[in-house]
C-alpha positions in Angstrom: 0.0 0.0 0.0 1.0 3.6 -0.4 0.9 6.0 2.5 1.0 9.7 2.1 3.4 11.4 4.5 4.2 15.0 5.0 4.0 18.0 7.2 3.9 21.8 7.2 5.5 23.5 10.2 5.3 27.2 10.7 7.6 29.1 13.1 7.9 32.8 13.9 11.4 33.6 14.9 12.3 36.9 16.6 15.8 36.8 15.2 18.0 34.5 13.0 17.6 31.1 14.6 19.8 28.0 13.9 17.7 24.8 13.7 18.5 21.1 13.6 15.6 19.1 12.2 15.1 15.3 12.3 12.2 15.1 9.9 13.3 12.7 7.1 12.4 9.1 6.7 15.0 6.8 8.3 17.6 5.7 5.8 16.5 2.0 6.2 13.2 2.9 4.5 14.5 5.4 1.9 14.1 2.8 -0.9 10.4 2.6 -0.1 9.9 6.3 -0.9 8.1 6.9 -4.1 9.6 10.4 -4.3 12.3 12.0 -2.1 11.3 13.6 1.2 13.3 16.7 0.6 12.7 19.5 3.2 11.3 22.6 1.6 11.4 26.0 3.2 9.5 29.2 2.6 11.3 31.5 2.4 14.0 29.4 0.8 17.1 29.0 3.0 20.2 26.8 2.6 19.7 23.4 4.2 22.6 21.1 4.9 22.4 17.5 6.2 24.3 15.0 8.3 23.6 11.6 9.8 23.5 11.3 13.6 24.6 8.4 15.7 21.3 6.6 15.3 21.3 6.8 11.5 18.8 9.6 11.3 19.2 12.4 8.7 19.5 15.7 10.5 19.0 18.9 8.5 20.6 22.2 9.6 19.3 25.6 8.6 19.2 29.1 9.9 15.7 30.5 10.0 15.5 34.2 9.2 13.6 36.7 11.5 9.9 36.4 10.9 7.9 33.5 9.7 9.4 30.3 8.1 7.4 27.4 6.8 9.1 24.0 6.7 7.5 21.0 4.9 7.5 18.0 2.7 4.9 15.9 0.9 5.6 12.5 -0.5 4.4 8.9 -0.5 6.0 5.7 0.9 5.3 2.1 0.0 4.5 -0.1 3.0 3.4 -3.8 3.2 0.8 -2.8 5.8 1.8 -5.8 8.0 2.0 -5.3 11.8 5.4 -5.4 13.5 6.8 -8.8 14.2 5.7 -10.4 17.5 7.9 -12.7 19.6 6.2 -13.8 22.8 9.3 -15.8 23.7 11.6 -12.8 23.7 13.6 -12.6 26.9 14.7 -9.7 29.0 18.5 -9.4 29.3 20.2 -8.0 32.4 21.6 -4.5 31.9 25.1 -5.8 32.5 24.7 -8.3 29.6 23.6 -5.8 27.0 25.9 -4.9 24.2 27.6 -1.5 24.8 26.1 0.0 21.6 22.6 -0.5 23.1 23.2 1.4 26.3 22.6 4.8 24.7 18.9 3.9 24.4 18.6 3.6 28.2 19.7 7.1 28.9 17.2 9.7 30.1 16.5 12.9 28.2 14.6 16.1 28.7 11.5 14.4 27.3 11.8 11.2 29.3 12.9 11.9 32.9 13.9 8.4 33.9 14.7 9.6 37.5 11.1 10.8 37.9 9.3 8.1 35.8 11.0 5.0 37.4 8.7 4.9 40.4 5.6 5.1 38.2 7.0 2.5 35.8 7.7 0.0 38.6 4.3 0.5 40.2 2.5 0.0 36.9 4.7 -2.8 35.4 6.9 -4.2 38.1 4.6 -7.2 38.6 4.4 -8.2 34.9 6.5 -11.1 33.7 9.9 -10.3 32.3 10.5 -10.1 28.6 7.9 -9.8 25.9 4.9 -9.7 28.3 6.3 -6.6 30.0 7.0 -4.9 26.8 3.5 -5.7 25.6 2.0 -4.5 28.9 3.8 -1.1 28.5 2.7 -0.8 24.8 -0.9 -1.7 25.7 -0.9 0.9 28.5 0.4 3.6 26.2 -2.1 2.8 23.5 -5.0 2.8 26.0 -4.1 6.0 27.9 -2.2 8.3 25.6 -3.4 10.0 22.4 -1.9 12.8 20.5 -3.8 16.0 20.3 -2.6 19.4 19.2 -4.6 21.0 22.0 -2.5 19.1 24.5 0.9 19.4 22.9 3.7 21.8 23.5 7.5 21.7 22.8 8.4 21.1 26.4 5.9 18.4 27.3 7.5 15.3 28.8 6.7 11.6 29.0 5.8 12.0 32.7 3.3 14.7 32.0 1.7 12.6 29.3 
């Protein structure tokens, strides 16, 4: 199936504002794009790109004072199948994880692990390890959290959601 993807973001900047955008399709799916997902700006400004440590394309630009619109519009081919399920997947001890995976365990300004840990343990600490725990977390998120522009803001965190 083909899925249309795109966005139009509008910002009003009081002064020249450097931006780093992570808005492109991940490189692992680029061959599924039916047309490139180039970032377009209005007014036109130079955009340069680099790949971050996770393989994401990051686009750099400097927005001029006033309004800038950033967007893309394309389509991607997808088989429409759900993600793979492995109910026998185990949970590894942190000390047994490969070093390259540890970066995914670090907190961020959007996911305050120090403040969320108590909530997470109270909600999921009694679930069986491995796939059942991951599924319980996923089910909770799908049942209790929905995106809505009226609820969003740039500084909203996982704990607040």
